[in-house]
C-alpha positions in Angstrom: 107.2 115.8 97.9 105.4 117.9 100.3 102.7 118.5 97.9 102.6 114.9 96.9 102.3 114.1 100.7 99.6 116.8 101.4 97.5 115.3 98.7 97.5 112.1 99.9 97.4 113.0 103.6 94.2 114.5 104.2 92.4 113.0 101.3 89.0 111.5 100.5 87.2 111.4 103.5 90.0 111.0 106.0 89.2 107.7 107.0 91.0 104.3 107.6 89.4 101.6 109.7 89.9 103.0 113.1 90.8 102.1 116.7 90.6 104.5 119.5 91.7 107.9 120.5 87.9 109.1 122.0 85.7 106.8 124.1 86.5 105.4 126.9 83.8 102.4 128.2 81.5 100.8 125.7 78.5 100.9 126.1 75.9 98.3 124.8 75.6 97.3 121.4 78.6 99.4 120.3 81.7 98.6 118.1 84.4 96.4 120.3 81.8 95.7 122.8 83.4 92.4 123.4 86.8 93.1 123.0 89.2 93.0 125.9 90.2 96.5 126.9 93.8 95.3 127.4 94.3 94.2 123.6 94.4 97.9 122.8 94.8 99.9 126.1 97.9 99.8 128.2 95.7 100.4 131.4 93.5 97.7 130.3 90.0 97.6 131.9 91.1 100.6 134.2 91.6 102.9 131.3 90.4 106.4 131.9 89.8 109.3 129.6 93.2 111.1 130.5 95.5 107.6 129.4 92.9 106.5 126.9 95.4 107.2 124.2 97.9 105.1 125.6 97.9 102.0 123.5 99.4 98.6 123.2 100.7 99.6 119.3 99.7 101.9 116.7 96.0 102.4 115.6 97.0 101.0 112.3 98.3 98.0 113.8 95.7 97.3 115.9 92.8 98.1 113.3 94.8 95.8 110.9 93.9 92.5 113.2 90.1 92.9 111.9 90.4 95.2 108.9 93.6 94.4 107.1 92.4 94.8 103.5 90.8 98.7 104.6 94.0 99.8 105.9 95.7 98.9 102.6 93.2 100.3 100.4 92.2 103.6 102.4 93.5 106.8 103.3 96.9 107.1 104.4 96.9 107.1 108.5 99.3 107.1 111.0 101.1 110.4 109.5 101.3 114.3 110.4 98.9 116.1 107.9 100.3 119.5 106.2 97.4 121.3 108.1 95.2 120.6 111.2 92.1 119.0 110.3 88.8 121.0 111.4 87.2 120.6 114.7 85.5 117.4 115.0 88.4 115.3 113.4 90.9 114.8 116.2 94.4 114.0 116.1 96.5 111.7 118.5 98.7 112.9 121.0 101.6 112.9 118.6 99.9 115.3 116.1 99.3 112.4 113.9 96.3 111.5 111.7 95.0 108.2 112.9 91.9 105.8 112.0 90.3 107.8 114.8 90.4 111.0 113.1 87.5 110.0 111.1 86.4 107.1 113.3 84.8 106.7 116.7 85.7 103.6 117.3 83.5 102.8 120.3 80.2 104.2 118.6 77.4 102.3 117.1 76.7 104.8 114.0 77.1 103.6 110.8 80.7 103.5 109.8 81.3 104.6 113.0 81.9 107.7 111.2 82.8 111.3 113.2 79.7 113.8 112.6 77.0 113.5 109.9 78.8 114.0 106.6 79.2 111.4 104.1 80.8 110.7 100.5 82.2 113.4 99.0 80.6 116.2 101.5 82.8 114.5 104.2 86.0 115.1 101.7 85.4 118.8 101.3 85.7 119.1 105.2 89.5 119.1 104.6 89.9 119.4 100.6 88.8 121.9 98.1 87.4 121.0 94.5 91.2 121.6 92.9 92.3 119.0 95.1 90.1 116.3 93.3 90.2 118.1 89.8 94.3 117.7 89.6 93.5 113.9 90.0 93.2 111.6 87.1 89.8 110.2 87.8 88.7 113.5 89.3 88.6 112.0 92.9 85.8 109.5 91.9 87.9 106.4 93.9 88.5 108.6 97.0 85.4 109.8 97.9 84.3 107.0 100.1 87.6 106.9 102.0 87.8 103.2 101.6 87.4 101.2 98.6 84.0 100.1 99.6 82.8 96.6 98.4 80.6 96.2 95.4 76.9 94.9 94.7 77.1 94.3 91.1 79.3 91.3 90.5 81.0 90.9 87.2 81.6 87.5 87.4 81.0 84.7 90.1 84.3 84.5 91.2 85.3 87.9 91.4 86.2 89.3 94.7 84.5 92.3 96.4 86.9 95.0 95.6 87.3 93.7 92.1 83.4 94.2 91.6 83.7 97.5 93.1 86.4 98.5 90.5 84.3 97.1 87.6 81.3 99.8 88.9 83.4 102.3 87.4 85.2 100.8 84.7 82.8 98.1 83.5 80.2 98.7 80.7 79.6 102.5 81.5 83.0 103.7 81.5 85.1 105.8 79.1 86.4 104.5 76.4 90.0 104.9 77.7 89.0 103.2 80.9 86.9 100.6 79.8 87.7 97.1 81.3 85.8 93.7 80.8 85.7 90.5 82.3 85.1 87.3 80.2 83.6 84.0 81.1 87.0 82.6 82.1 87.6 85.6 84.5 90.1 87.2 82.1 90.3 91.1 82.1 90.6 92.7 79.1 92.1 96.3 79.1 91.0 98.9 77.0 94.6 99.3 75.9 94.7 95.6 75.2 97.7 95.3 77.4 98.3 93.3 80.2 95.2 91.2 79.9 95.2 88.5 83.0 92.7 86.3 84.8 91.3 87.5 88.1 89.1 85.7 90.6 91.2 82.9 90.7 92.4 81.1 94.1 96.1 81.5 94.1 96.5 78.7 96.2 95.0 76.4 93.5 97.0 77.9 90.6 100.2 77.0 92.6 99.2 73.2 92.2 100.3 73.7 88.7 103.7 74.6 89.4 105.6 78.0 88.5 104.2 80.0 91.2 105.9 81.5 94.2 104.4 80.5 97.8 101.3 82.3 98.5 102.9 83.6 101.9 105.7 85.1 99.8 103.5 87.1 97.4 101.2 88.7 100.3 104.4 90.4 101.5 104.0 92.9 98.6 100.9 92.3 96.8 97.4 91.9 98.1 95.0 88.3 97.1 91.8 89.3 98.4 89.9 86.1 99.8 93.0 84.6 98.7 92.6 85.4 94.9 93.9 87.4 92.2 92.0 90.5 91.8 92.2 94.1 90.6 93.9 95.3 93.6 96.6 92.8 93.4 98.3 94.7 90.6 96.9 97.8 90.9 96.9 100.9 93.9 93.3 101.6 94.7 93.5 104.5 97.3 96.2 106.7 95.5 96.5 110.2 94.0 97.3 108.6 91.0 94.4 105.8 91.2 95.1 102.7 89.3 98.8 102.9 89.4 100.8 99.5 89.7 102.2 98.3 92.9 105.2 97.3 91.3 106.9 98.5 88.1 106.4 96.4 84.7 110.2 97.1 84.0 112.1 93.6 83.9 108.8 92.0 84.6 109.1 92.7 88.2 105.4 92.7 88.9 105.0 89.5 86.9 107.8 87.6 89.1 106.3 88.5 92.3 103.7 85.6 91.4 105.6 83.6 88.9 108.8 81.7 89.3 110.9 80.7 86.5 
């Protein structure tokens, strides 16, 4: 269990989408300039470096107000790491790895990342090659910290994360991972199992009957942009990349959306 937790804990680029631990008085043009200090800091506008870490909620809760999808599809946060990250990647006052371990949330740099490293170079700040080699996809899914939005759509209705998935699982994928999306939005897995439409508005689908309310579904599954997508059924940022969010046994995953 400890080995599994360690694998998750420091992973990829040590990233999540972050809120505070550093900066104490945002300057012009910086992230959160327009935010009310009291929405995050207990001291409100009177925040000082000494008590800046005293927040109105956990960073993960605060960040999720604007970055809900990133929080769900990113490196684990709000946990004690198995080892202390290198200098420049601070833990919070509890010794927890948080969003601001990798992000300076009052900065203006691209991605608010700490330091100058990006991609896999950033991952290697905490991980060695063996960590990635032991993953099914060699760590390809983790090197950005987040499942970034894609730029090559494989269908006009696909959400951004599904398009990102298809960058690796589309035409250039190995036969075992090859996946296609037909003109109707139906995902065709290489295994020919579980083919299912994506890019479909869940709310519109409920009009046909036989579906659970959207608010109920979103308690356990993701519906990016209100649509069924790859990340509705598959975990993105996990050591066992691509695992199902719920088991197929007893059609548990199916019944999260479909009602008899």
